[in-house]
N, C-alpha and C positions, 0 to 999 in steps of 0.2 A: 414612261407613263404619259400619256397626253394631258391629262387633268391632274394635276397635284392634289386636288381635293379629295380623290379617290385612291391616293396612295395607302395601301393599307399593309406594307412590310414594316414590321417593326423589329429592327435588329435584336436590341436588348430582351424582347419578350422572347424571340426565337432562340436567343442564347440560353435564356433561363430555362426555357422547355427543354431544349436538348441536353443541357447539364443535368436536370432531374431525370431524364430518360437514361443517360449513360451513368449516372451517379459519379460525375465528376465535379469540380468545382466551376463556377461560370466563368471565374478567370482563365481557367484552362482553354474553355470553348472560345472565350473572344480571343485569346493569343491565337489559336488555331485559325479562326476565321480571319484575323488580320494578316496572318502569313499566307495563307491560301489566297486572299485578295490581292496580295503583292506578287503573286506569281510562284509562290512556293510550291513545290511539288510534294506529295505525301511521303515519299521515300527519303527525300532532303529532310522535311521537317522532323520526321520520327527519328531520324539517325543525329542530325546535326542542330537541331534547335530543341533539345530536350529540357534546357533552362526555362524557355518562353513557355513551353505547354506542359512543364512540370511531368514530362516521361510519357505523355500519350504515344501509344503505339499506332501502327499503321491501320489496324482495325477500327480504332477509336477515332482516328482522323478522317478515315473514309466514311464512317458514320457521321461525323459533322458535317462532311463536305455535301454529302448525299441529304441530308437534314434541312440544311441551308438552302440547297437547290429546291427542295419540295416546298420548303416555307415561301420562299419567292413565287414559284410556280402557284402556290396557293392564293398567295396575296394578289398575283395578277388576274387570277380568276375572279376573286371578289371585286376587284376594281372593275372589271368587265360586266359583272352582274349588277354592281350597284349603279354603274353609268347606263345600263340598259333599263332597268326599275325607275331610275330617275327621269330619263328620257320618256318614259310611259306616265310621267307625273303621280307615281304611286309609292315613292319613297318617304315613307316615316321616319322619324327620328329612332323610334323603337326598332323598326326593321333594319335600319342602317347599323344599330349597336349589335343586333343579333347576327347580322352578316360578318361585321368586323370581327367579333368574338368568335366567330365559329372555327374550331381547330380540325373539323373532319371534312374530307373531299365530298364524301357521300351526302352528309347532313347539309353540307353547303349546297349542293344540286336540289335537295328536297325542300330547302328553303325558297330556292329560285323557281321551282316547278310551277307554282301558281301564275308567276309573271312571264313564264317562258313561251315564246310563241309557238302555236299547237298545229299539228295536222288537223284536219277536219274530223272531230269525232261526233259521237252521238250528242254530247253535251253542247258543243259548239253549234251543231244544227237546231237543238232546243231553243239556243239563246238566239239565234237569227229568227227563229219563229216567236220571238216576244215572250218567252216562258221563264226568263230569269226573275222577274218580280214574285212568281209563283214560288219558285225554288226558295227565294229567301224567306218567304212565309214558312215553308216547311222546315227550313234549317233554324228558325226562332223558336219553333215548337211551343208558341203561345197559345192558350186557349183562344177559340175565335168566337164561341158563343154563336155560332151560325150553321145552318146545314153545309154539309160538303160541296153539294150541287151549287149552292150560292157562292162558294168561294171560286169554283173551278170554271163556272159559266162564262165570266169575262174574257177567258183566255181561249175559247173556242174560236177558231178562225179559218175556216175552210179553205180560204184564198192563199193562207199560210201553211196549209198540209195540216192543220189542227182540225179535224173533222168533228171531235166530240170531247165529252170532258174527260173520257178514258185518256185519249191522245194527250191531252194537256197535263194530266196527271204524269204518265209515262215520260214525258219529255222533260219536266221538272224534275222527276225523281233522277233522271239521267243527269241532269247537272248538279244535284244533289251527291250523287255517287262519286262524280268526278271530284267536287270540292272535297269530299272526305278521303279520297284516295290520294290528295295534294297535301293532306295534313302531315308536317315534316314528323312531330312527335310520334304519331300513328306509324307512319313508315318505319322510323327508327327503331320503335318497339318490336314490330312486325319481324324486320330483319334479325334483331337480337334473338327474338324467340325461336325463330327458325334456325338460326345457327346453333342454339343451345339444344332444342328439343326436337327439331325435324331430322329428317334422314334423307340420304340422297339414295336416289334409286335409279337403276338402270335396267333397261328391258329391251330385248331382242326386237328389231323390227320385222313387221311381216315378211315372209318369203326371202329371208337374209340368212338362214342358218348355215348354208354351206359355205358362204363368203365370209361368215363371221367366226369360223371355228375358233381361231386363236383367241376370241374373246368369250369363250364358252363360259368361263366362271362368272361372267357378266349378263348372262341371258336373262336372269331374274334374280337380281342382286339388290340388297337393300342393308344400309349401315348408318349409324348417326352420323349427322354432318359435323360434330365437335370430336369425332374418333377416327374418321377416314383417313387412312395414311396417304401422303401424297402420291406414291407410284399408282395406287389403285384408282384414285380419282384422274390422275392423269392418264390411265389407261382407258376409264369409262369416256373421258373426253375425246381421246383418239377416237373410239369406237363410234362416237356420236358424228365426229369430223368426217368419217368415212361412211357416214349414212347406213350404219350396221345396228346401232343402238340408239335408244332415245333416254336421255338422262334427265331426271327432274328432282324436285325437292317435295317430300311427302310430310304434310302436317296433320296434326289432330283438328281436323276443321270444326269440330263441334266446339273445343275449347277456345279456339282463335274466335269463332263467332259470338260465342258468350261473351268475351272480353270487348269486341267491336261493338256489340249491341249495347253493353253497359258504357262504353265511350261516347257514343253518338246518338242514342235514343233515351232522352232523359224523361220525357213526360208521358205517362201511360195515360193521361186523360186527353191527350192532344187527339183531335178527329182524324188525324193521318197517321196515328201510331203504327198501325198494323202495315201501312204501306211504307213507312220508314224502316221496318223491321226487315221487310223484303228487300229494300234498297240496300240494307248492309249486307245482305248475302250476295246482291248483285255485284255491289261495290267490291266485295272481297273476291268473288269467284272470276269475275271479268276483269278487274283493274289491279286491286292489292296483290293477289296472289302472284300473277304474272310477273308484277315489278318485283316482289319478294323473291321470287325465284331466281329471277336474272341478278339481283343484288348478291344473294347467298352464293349462288354458283360462281359468280365473278369473285366474291372473296374468296372461295375455297380454292378456285384457280390461282388467284394470286399468291396465296400462302403455299399451295403445292409447288407453283413456279420457284418460289423463293426457296424453299427447301431442296427441290431439284438442282436447282442452280448453285445452291451452296456445296451439295454432294459433288457436283461437276468440278465445281473451282478445289475444292479440297483434293479431289482425285487429280486433277491436272497439275495442282502445286507438287503433289508426290511424284507424279511423273517428271515432271520438270526438273525436280531437285534429285532424280534419281542418280546414284554414284556414277560417275563418268569412268569409262575403261582408262582414260588419259591420253596423252600426245605420242601414241605409238604408230607405226606404219600398220594400216589396217585392210583388209581386203573386204568388200562388202558383196554378197551374193543375194540376187533376187531370183529365187528358184522358179522353175518352169518346168513344164513337160515338152508339149510340142514345138514350142520356141526356144527351148533351151534354158539354161541359167546364165543370166547376165552377172558378169564379174567385174568389179572395178576395183581400183587399189587407189589409196589416199596416203599422203605422208601424215608426219605428226600433228601438223596444222591443218589437215584436212583437204589438202591440194590434190587434185586429180593427177595420177601418174600413168596410169595405164587401164586399159579395159579389154575384154575378149568376152566371148560366149562359148560355153560348154555344154555337153550333152550327156550327162552321166544318167539322166532318167529316161524313162520310157517315152516315146516309142523307139528312140535311137540307141539308148544305152551304150553310148560309145565311153565306157569308163575309162579304158587307157588312155585315149587322146586326153579326157577331161583331167586325168591325175597329172599326166605330163605337164598340161597347161597349167594347172594351179600350183603345182610343185616348182615350176619355173618362175611363176610370178613371187612365190614366196622366197625363194633362194635370190632372185635379181634385185628386189626391193627390200629384204630383211623383214617381211611382214611378221608381226608378232600376234596378231588378233585377226579372228575371221569372223564376220557378223553375217548370220544367215537369216534371211527374212522368214517370218512364221507363216507366210501364206500358202497358196497351192504349190504342192510338191516339197514342202519345207522338210518333214521328217526323212524323205527318201535323199533329199540333198545333204541333211545333216548326217545320216548313216554314211553316204559316200565319203563326205569329208573326214569323219571319224575313222573310217577303215584306211583312207589314204595316209591321215596323219600317223596312224600305228604302223602301217607297212613301212613307211620310209623314216620313222622315227624321229618326227619333226616336233621340236618343242613351240608348238603354236597353240593358242588358246582360241577355242571356237565357241561362239555363244548364239543362241538363237533370239533374235531381236523382234520385237513388234514392228511390223512394218505398216501400221495403221497410219495413213497420212503421206506415206512415202510417193504413192501414185498421184496424190493430190500435189505435192511438191514438184514431182517431175514435170507436169503439164502447167504449172504456174509461170507468172511473168518472172517471178525470183529466179528460179532455176534456168528461164531462158537468158536472163541477164549474166548469171554466174557461168553458165555453160551453154553458150549459143551454138556451139559446134557439135553437140553430143546428142544422140537419139534419147528420146523420154525414158527407155527402159534402161539406158545407161545412168542416165541422172537418178532412177530409182535405186540402184545399186550403190552409187555415192552415197545418196542419203542415207541408205541402211548403215554403212560403214561408218559414216560421221555421226549417226545417231547412238553408236556404241562408244565413239570416242568421247563425245560430249552431248548428251541428251538434251541440255537446255540450248545449247548454240544451234543445234539443228531444228529442234521442234518450234523455235519460235518463228520459223519459216513458213510453218505451216498454220492454217485456220485452226484454232483450238477445237473447234467443233467436229473436225475430220480426223481427230486423235483418238477417237473411240472409247473415252473414258466417262462419258455422261450417259444418262438414261432419258429417255423421252425429250431429247434436246431440241428436236424440231418442233415440240408442242408448247415449249414455254415461251415466255415473253423474250423474243429475239434481241431487241436492244438492250434489255437488262442484262442477258446472258453475256452479249457481246462486251459491255461495259464491265461486267464482273471478271469475266476471263482475262481482257486485256489487264484490268488491275492485278490479277493475280499474276500474269506473266511479268509486268513491270516489277512486282515486288519480288519474285524470285531472281529476276536477271540482277537487280540492284543488290539483293542480299549475297548474292555470289559474287559480284564484280565483272568487269569486261576487261580483257587485255584489247586495249586500243589499237594495237599495232596487227593484231589477227582477226578482231571480229568482223563479221559481214554487217552490211549496212542493216539488215533485218534485225540483228541483235543490239546493234547500237541505237536503233530507233526507239527501244524500250529503256535505255538509259534516262535517267531522270533528267528534264530539261533539254533533251535533244530532240527526238520525234524523227519521223522518215525523212523530211526534206534535209535537215541538218546533218543526218546520218549519212546520206549520199555525198553530201559535201566533205564529210570527215574522210570517208573512203577514197574520194576523187582526189582530195588533197594529199593523201598518203600514197596513193599509186603514184601521183605526178612528183613528190618530193621525199619519198622514203620514208621511212619509221619516224615516229615520233620519239625523240631522246628524252623528253620531259613531259610533264602534265602542263608546264608553262607554254611550251610549244604548240600546245591544242589551239590557244588563244588565236594563232595565225590563221586558223580557218576561216574562210570568208563568211560573213554574216554570223560568227559564234559570239555573241556578244557577252558582257559580263554577267549578266542574270544566267544565262545559260551554262556559262563555265562554273559559275558559283553552284549551281544546281547538279551539275554532272560530275565534277571534278573527283570528289571523293569516291565515285563508283567506277572511275576508269583506273586502270592499273598500267603501267610502264615497266615492263620486266628488264632487268639487267641495265637501268638507266643510271646516270651519276647520282641522282637523288634516290636513295632507298626509300624514303617514304613514299615516293610515287608509285610504289608497288604495295602499298597498304591501304587501309580504309581510313587513315588519318588525313583530315582535309587539309589542302594547302593553306587555308585561314587559320591553322592551329600549328603549322611548323615551328613557329617561334616558340611554343609552349616546350616542344621537345628539345628545343636549342637550351631553353633554360634547364630543362631536367638533367641534359647531359652535361652542362655547366656546374650543376651542383654535384654531380658524381666526378667531376674532373675528366671526363672522357670526350671524345668526338662524338657527335649525333649518331653517324654511322655504325659506330660500336655499340650504340643502345639498341638499334633495331634488331629485333631477333633475338636479344639477350634477356631471357625471362629471369636469370638471376639478378642481373642489374636493376631492371624493372622493378623487381620485388623489394630493391632497398629504397624505393621513393615512397612518400606520403602523398596520397592525391589531394588533401588539403593543402599542402604547402604551394600547390600552383594554381589555386583557384583566384582569378582576378577578372574584374569588369564583365565581359560578357562570356568569358570562360568559366563556367561553373563547374561543380563536383561531378555531375554526369559525364560532361565532356572529358575531364581529366580522367575519370575511372575507364572510359573508354579508350581513350589514348593508350593508357597504360596496359589495358587488355591487348590492344593490337600491336604495341610494341613487344610484347612477350611472344605473340605469334602472329607475325604480320602477313596479312593476305591470306589467312585461313580460310580454305574452302570449308563452308558450312554443310556440304553435303557427305553423307556416309561413305564407308569402304565399298568398293566395287565387290559384287558377289555374283556367281554364276550358278543358274539352276541347272540341274543335270537330269535330263528326261530319261526315262527307262528305254533301254535297249529293246527292241522288238514290240514295243507299244508305240505304233503309228498311225493307227486308224480307230475309228469307234469301236469297230468288231473286234479288236485285240483287247478291249477292256473286259475285266472279269471282275464281279462283286468281291469286295474283301482286298482287293490290291492296294499297296500302299505305294504311292508314287509321290515324286517331287514336282512341283510346278511354281509358277510365277502368278501372282494376283495381278489381273488386268483391269479390274473395275471393282469398285465398292459400291453398294446402293444400300438403302434402308432396310432391305429385307435379307441381304446375305453380300457374299462376294464371289467373283467369277475368277476362275483360276484356269490358266493354260497348263494343260499336262501333256502337250505334244501331239495331239489327236485331231487338230483342225477344228475343234469344237471345245470352247471353253465350258468347263463345268461349274455347276453352281453350289457352293457352301451355303446354306441356309442359315440364316442367323442363329438358329437354334443348334447348329452344328459347328459353330465356330469355335466354342470353348467349353471347358468343363464347368461353366458358372453361367449365370443369366447374363445375356448381353442385351443391353438397350440399344446400343447404336454400333454397328459392325466396325465403324472406323476406331473405336475404342481398342481393338484388337488385331486389327491387319489394315495394310495400306497398299496402294498401288505400287507394284514393283518388287514387294516382299517375296522372297523364296519360302516356300512352304511345303510341309509334307501333308497329304490327304489320302484318306480312304475313300475307295469307289463303293457307294451305298448302292447305287442303281444305274442301269444303262438302259434308256428306252430308244432303241435303234429306229423305230418309226417317226418319232418326233424329234429325233436328233439331240436327246436331252441326256445330261450325266449329272447325277445326284452325288455330292462328296460329302465328306465330314473332315473336320480338322481336329477332332478330338483325339484320334488315335495318337499315342505317343506324348500327348501334352500331359503335364503333372497335374494332378487333381488340385483344384483351388475352389476356393468358394467364401 
């Protein structure tokens, strides 16, 4: 801040406000703020500083971090506004207090509006013509005791384009209208009224009917602002962005005008009373209504964005934490017709072993050669898994692989895998660095294979927006979307932990305290010096300082190292606690790791000391019982129905197995193996009322569904999950 006299940031006040919002103690917020300011990462604070924050989780810490950032941003804006008004010589003590006490961004801008440099308006033109004194007379509304003509005549000035009394009055009324429109309490009331009692309305633009077919339900649509669901509002907004719809806010104009006239027109005996009533209407329709519409639509957009981003983040988390098939030799197949199916083999660590192209699908239908090639790769490399991408030619390729495995009696598991994002990865800088000598199509097959082995490790290489689990993702606030998705990836990576000797730079970059540059240095050091034998050895990486090590160490795993705790979530700063626990039992620390029975004999309270509080000791004991436990669930495979490969193969009443690919506010999309996901509407998700689809299904769930309707023209499938579910209520 250049001028300290306008420094409006009050940390203690912000802490109190955040604590009240989150319903936690101010001391918890203060501790979190101090740890964040000292360079602590959210995963580290949530996991290893529970004593300081009294157990605040990642969600609460993120909320605190964001709220403090917003508070500082608001304070900076206040300082800029105060400095500007002060420079105009118009900053009073009362106005200063009003601005300093303001806690709302929009309210702050409303307070600033009368002092804000303006474009040339009707009011500014009227001021230039010398009509401001007349406007002040109108605003005071004091009885004049003189004829109207006598009041107006002095302001007639043809040389200033005020040819007569009517022009003088009209110009003065323009100033009055602008003055009223800048009244902060009025603007606040009207925006609140519109949000509560107004309706959002969408109408088809003239001549756009054919282009706008997908927005048909919004051609003449209206619903209350307070109840419009985020997905419908974002659909309307997209229609407007594409110049197909007009979106507006509809109010009860009569009710609003009654209120405004009561606010602004006080004296029925005033000589210009009727003129002021007309000015209220002009002020409302020309100035207040457009400003209110902008404000309300912006609020609706922000709320819809927040909801859509939250849904996207939750779906992404579920996808990232999908069960891994594990470190087995895997064949990835990127299906195709004319160009064939690209086949790539990776070992248990995801390393490329071999690749080829086979042509079992039309137009070549070279099934025999394809069988020999695929069977040869299985035998040569001992493959246990086959991952088949779910794009073009997926079902045809799946049927070919199933037949080949049956005929040759091979004990290999095949899985259809979502290939969303695989093409993005194959053309990325990351893929070029990892496989500079491989064709893009081969890289795609590799990605499909590794996605089956470990979804998290592979998906971190892809822009989350390309993964296909969001809705209206291109319409929401992009910076907020990026920030939220990055947070979600970071949280998932750190909750699982990372094998520092196997992880790519893309995965390591999300470990607390590391980031992209340090991740590259870790990989480069590993390539040059061989595997890390301990967590302590990681300190040797150039430019990896004590702070980065502190933040990262607990989330990095060393498998088969000399120190068994290096493969656990116990932080090196707490290894001495484990030594004391082992000494208490009279065993070596190594014997305690992974021995739930021994861990159960220890009382957490006996090891509380100094900075090591009860939460940390309990976490250590839990980790000793199951060290390095993967929080992800067991791997399951969906089995698509044979003979159901295209939309045309579907029949009403069919019961099919599928995989949930996306969850929205209005239902869930399910891949049933026909190249087109079906929709299970929220009303068909369960045998009970469902308020939020995420209550009953998650991305990656294997579900049984019933086909309700098939619309071949629009390529839509309606499904139900009620079939076979136990009644509930």
